[in-house]
Every structure is written in C-alpha cells, then in structure tokens.
N, C-alpha and C positions, 0 to 999 in steps of 0.2 A: 367472540363467545361471551356468554353471560353466566356468572355464578350467583347463587343466592343460598344463604344459610342463616340459621339462628345461632350457630355455634361460632360466633365471631365477636370478640370484644377486646378492649385494650389490654386486658390481662389474661386472655385465653391462650391456648397452647398449640397443639399440633395442627388443627384445621386452619388456624390463622397463619401458621408458618407455611403450610401447603399453598394457601392462596397468595401469600406474599411472594413465594418463590415462583408461582405461576405468573404473577405480574412481571417479575424480573425476566422470565423467559420470553414473555410477549414483547416487552420493551426492547429486547435485542433483535426482534424480527418485525420489520416495518410492515410486512404484509398482514400481520395479526393485530387484533384489537380486543381489549378485555374490558368488560363492565362487571361491577360487583354490586349487588343489592343486599344490604344487611340492616337489621334493626339497631337503633342507637338511642341515646338519651334525648337527642333532638334531631330534627331534620337537617340535612346538609348534603352538599356535593363536594367531593374531594377529587381534584384532577391530579393524576400521576402520569409519569411517562408511560405511554402505551395503554393507560387504563383510566377509567372513570368510576369512582365509588359513589353510590347513592346510599345515603343513610336516612332511614325513616324512623321517626320516634315510635317507640313501642313499649308496652308494659313489661316489667320484669317477669321472668319465669319463676314462680314460687319455688323456693328451695334450690334454685340453680343460679344464684348470683355469680357472675355479673351478666348472665345471658338474658336476652329479651325476645319477645315475640314479634314477628313481622305479620301485620294484619291487613294492610290496605290493598285491596284488589285494584282500586282505581289508580293509585299511584304506580303500582306495578304495571298496569296496562299502559300508562303514559310512558314509562321507561322503555317498555318493549316497542312502542310505536316510534320512539326517538332513536333507539339503538339498532333496531332491526337485526338481532343476533341470528347467526346461522345455526347455533346449537346452544342449549342451556344445560348447566350442571347443577343438580340439587346437592346440597351439602348437609341437610338435616331433615328428619322425618316428621316434624311436628306440623306447624301451620304453613310453612313455606311451600310444600308441594301443592296444597289446595289453593293457596293464593295464586300460584302460578297457573294451575290448571284452569281456574276461572278466568284469569287475565288473558290466557291464550286462546280462548274461544274464538273461532274463526281464523286462527293462525296455525299453519302447519310447520311447527318448529320442533325438531327432535330433542328429546330430553334424555340426559344421562344422569343416573343417580349414583353418587359416591356413598357407599355404606360405611361412613366414618364411625358410627356408633352402633354397637351390638345391642340395640334396644330390646330385642326379645330376651336375651340373657339377663339384661339388667332388670327387665320387668319381672321375670321369674325370681330373681334374687331379692327383689323388694318385698316379696311375700314370705320369705324364709322366717320361721320354720314350718309353715302350713302347707303340706304337700299338695292338697287338692287345689288350693288357691294358686300355688305356683304354676301348676299345669294349666289352669284356666287363663292366667295372665300370659303365660308363654304362648299358648295356642292362639290367643287373641292377637298378640303382637306379631306372630308369624303370618296370620291371616292378613293383617295390615301390611306387612312387608310384601306379601304376594300381590296385594292390590297396587302398591306403588310400582312394583316390578312390571306389572301388566300395562301400566300407563307410560313406561319408559322404554327407550330403545335399547338400553343396556344398564346394568348395575355393576359398578366397579367394586371389587373387593381387594384390599391391600395385602392380604395374607392368604395362604392356603387354608388356614384354620377357618377364616370367615367364608371363603369361597366354598369350602366343603359344607359348612353349615347351611349356607344359602341354597345350594343345590339339593341337599337332603330335604330342605323344607319346601321344595317345589318351585323355587325361582328359576326362570328359564333363560334369562339373558345375562348371565354372570360372566364378567371379564376380570381376570386377575391382573392388577398393575400395582406393584409395590410403591411406597413412598421413597423419598430420597433424602440426601443430606448434602449440605454445602461443604465439600471436602477441603476446600482451601481455607475455610473459616474454622471449622471444627477439626483440629489437627493436634497430634502429639507435640508439635513444636511449642504449644502453649504451656507445656509443663515447666518451661523456663520461668513462667510467671507465678509458679505455685507459692513461693514464699510471700510475694506481694499480695496474692489473692487471699491467703490465710490471714495476713495482717489486716487487709481492708475489711474483711467480714468478722474480725475478732475471733478467729478460729484458733485452735491449738497450733502452736508452731511446729510441733512434731507429732508423729503417730498417724495411724490410718484414718482416713475420712471415708465414711459411707454416706452417699448423697441420694436424696430424692428431690427432683425438680418437677413441679407440676401443680395441678389443681388439687386442693384438699377437699375431696368430695367422697360421698359414700361409695361410689362405684370403684374408687381406687383401693378400697379395703386396706387402708393404712393402719387400722387398729391393730392388725396382726404384727406390724413392725414395731409399734409402741410396746406391745406385750413382749416381743422377743428381745427388745433392745437391752434391757439390763443384763441379760446373760451374755450377749455379744460383747458389751462393754467390759464386763467382768473378766472375760477370757482373753480379750485382745487389746484392751485399752483404747479402742477406737472411739471416735466422736461421730455423731450422726448430724448431718446437715439437712434440714427440711426447708426448701426454698419454694415459695409460691404463696398462693392465697386461695380462698374458697370457703364454702359454708361450714366445713367441718374443722376449720382451723382451731377454734376455741376448744371444741370437744377433744381434739387430739392433744392439745397442750395440757388439758386437765387429766388426760389418761396417762401422760408421760410421767415416769417415776425416776428419771435420771437427770443429773446436772450436766451431762455431756450430750445434750440434744440442743442444737443451735437453730433457732427459728429465723429464717431470712425472709424478707419481703419478696413479692414478685419481682423478677429481674428482667427489665425491659431492654437493657443494653446487651446486644448480642455478643459483644466482645467480653463483657464481664461474665455472661452466661457460659460461654465457651471456656473461659479461664477456669471457672469453677468445675466444669465437667472434667477438664484436663488435670486439675489438682486433686481429683477424687481417686481413692483407691479402688472402690467399686461403686457402681450405680445400682440403686434398688428399684425394682419394679414389682409391686405387690399385687396388682390387679390381674385376675384370671380372665378378664373380659376385654382386654385391649385388642382392638381390631388390627393394630400394627405395632405401635410403640415408637413414636418419632423421637422423643427425648432419650430413650435408651439407645437408639441408633446414633444420635448425635454424640452421646457419651462414648460409644464404641469407636466412632470416627476420631475421637480424641485419644484413643488408646486405652480406654477405661473399660474393664470387663463388667458384665451385668449379672446380678443375682435376680432371677425372675420366678414368678409363679409358674408351675408346670402345667400351664394352660394358657390359651390365647396367643395373640400374635407375637409377643416378645419371646415366648418359648421358642419360636422358629428362629429368631436371631441367635439365640444361645446354641441351639442344636446345630444350625448351619455353620456357625463360626467356631464352635469349641471354645468360646471366650466367655467363661463365666460358669454359672451353676444354676440348678433349678431346685425349688422347694415345693412341698405339698401345699396347694392353695389353702389359705386360712389356717395354717398349722404353725403356731408360733415356735413350738419346740423344733420342728424341722427347719424352719427359717433360720433360727439361731445356729443350729448345727451346721447347716450349709454355709452360712456367712463366716463362721469361725474357720471352717476348713478352707474356704476360698481365701480369706485374709492371710492364712498361714501358708498358702501355696505360692507358686511362682507367678506373681501378678504381672511381671514384665512379659512373660511368654503369653499369658492370657491377653494382655494389651496389644501385643503384636498381631495376634490372630484377630482381635476385634477390629483393628484398623484395616487389616487386609480384607476382611469381610465387607466393611463399609465401602472400600474403594472398588472392590470387585463387582458389586451388585447394585449400588445405590446412588449413583450420581443423579442430580436433579435433571440434567439435560436428557439423559436416557429415559427417565421417568416421563417427562413431558413430551418427548418424541412419541412415546407410546400413547399417551393421553390424546394428543392431537391427531394421531393416526386413527384412533377410535372415533374422534369427532368427524373426521372425513368419512369414515366407513358408515356411520349412522345417517349421514346426509344423502347417501346414494339411494 
C-alpha cells in the first residue's frame, strides 16, 4: 500500500507517529509492502525494512512550518508505475489528493482518506470573530470535504466526534478506526526515571509538573494555557513544561507571565519523550479541534491523567477513561479551576484509569488489523 501526506516532517507529531507505526506493522508481515510519498527539503529515497520512502522537494506551506507542499504529478506518476500499490491512503487535504488524482488517470486503484485534520472547524475558527465569514469558510470547507469523500472508497475518522461531524456534513463513506499507542514503550514503569528526567531538562526537583508536548500552532489554542497558568502556579506551586516547536513559539513565550514555564525543544528521542510523559503530573490538551489526540493517549499509557478542552477527540479519552478532567474551551478561568482541582485530587487513581484505558482499547496491532481489513474491503 502507498501513503501520501503533506503533514510529515522531522519535527511533526501524530501523523508521523501513525505512519512510522504502520511501517513497523508492515515490516513484521512479509506479505505486506509499504511505500510513502512526502514532501521534503530535497529529493531522496529512503529504504526501510518493509518500506520505501520517496521524498520530493517542495515549497514550505506559509505559516505552517515545517510542513511543505507536494506538487509534482509527474514524479507521483512514476512512483505509482514503479510500486503498483493495491490501495492508497491520503493523509492530508491540500494538494496531495489532486496530485494523486491526476497521477492516477488510467489506473483503477482504490483510495482511502484518513481525516487527520478537522480543517472545516479550523477554517471557521480562522475567521473568528466575524460570524458570516466563519459560516462561509466552514461551508466551503465542508463542500471540499464532500468532494474528497466522493473520490475515495472510504474516509477514516479516528474518533466518534469526527465521525459524527463527517456524517452530519453529508460524507457517506465514513469508517471509524481509532489510533493506537506503543504500550510497551509508553508505560508507568518509566516513572522510575522521573528524577533523572527532571534533572536532564533542568526542571524543578520537586512539585507537580503540567506538560504539553506538540506543535506550537494557532489551532492548538495554547494562548488559553498561558493566560491560565499564573493562577494555577499560584495555587499549586506547579511548573509548566512546553515541549515542541512551531510557528507560535515566540508569541507564546512573549505572552507568558511566569518564571515557572520551561520551554523545551522538539524531542525526537522516543525514550526521552516517554520519560517526560511519565514524569508529568497531568498532560494538558487545549485544542477543541483535535481529531483524536495521540500525544494525550501516550501520556495516558504512561499513567498520566489528561486535562482537555471539553470538545474534540481528546474529550472522548477523558470521558471513556475517567482519567482527568475537562474545561470549557478557550476559557482560562475554567482551565485554571479544573487544573487546580485535578492537581489536588487523587492523581494515582486517575493514572491507573488512564493506563487501563490505553491498554483496553488502543494497541497499534489492533488498530492496523482494522486498517488493513478496510484496505482488503475496498479492493473487492
């Protein structure tokens, strides 16, 4: 099978993780083969066990560093001729679908679209606070989503929230398949490394840690966390850890009014990432637009409860597990209140429920068993 997406870069998050885990799944099954086509700084081909990655040089997406556009129909056509995929999965809605549609002319290969980004909600949010413009952008985005759905054999939604939105908007080929987590890697056993982790990142040796790990981007709505943090720190003595990179990093640092906010770089080492998740008291998820929330799920697998916006895919993790709390989206006062209550509660009990939820419903093997069963279905 062949994947293609614009949302893939050395410092990107959940979609990259999904594709790397898919490659591992394929590598363990010799009857399967995986090809990946993504934009990059320069052209290249990377051979991995069970997989071949094609990297095509493409321009940066304005305001969305480090992402780039994939533009070459001719090179995509040559990849298709060489790989002969049985099924193709789209992982982003911008140019990739249309590059593939043109490159596929004369070929009958089923396409599955994974709805990783809730772009209709993000489009509407970009026009806030102008109501008529929000409606116009939202309606145009949903029209576009229906066009993509009509060209694909199935559209995968990772959460009930997204699946319900897609079906309400008139998409007809929606299949719900959640994402997974590496349960052996993201584990509460890593709490034994907490002191060393705090020392490595120069974090306070004692006291609660509240952590966000991800991309500093407008759609994450991290401004509300910066506004709420002084009150959380005042009442609990907690420290905030912001790990990652993205176009909003400088603006967020300028908005911060506390000395107990620790800015870490993007963490590419999976072991160090999991150690930080396990060392945290709670994980913070502020975006109401998350289609699933892979980083929060990884935190839960480490036994770390989640404080999330009461909207979007992460909300489902919290409600299904009972491990954490919810706050009113974009409401700094409520975020602070819920964070203080959670930090003063029984974090160990929340953590046990978080781990149990991750183990019960989200192994990567079960996820990809379902994904590849769908691939077989659309080929019939």
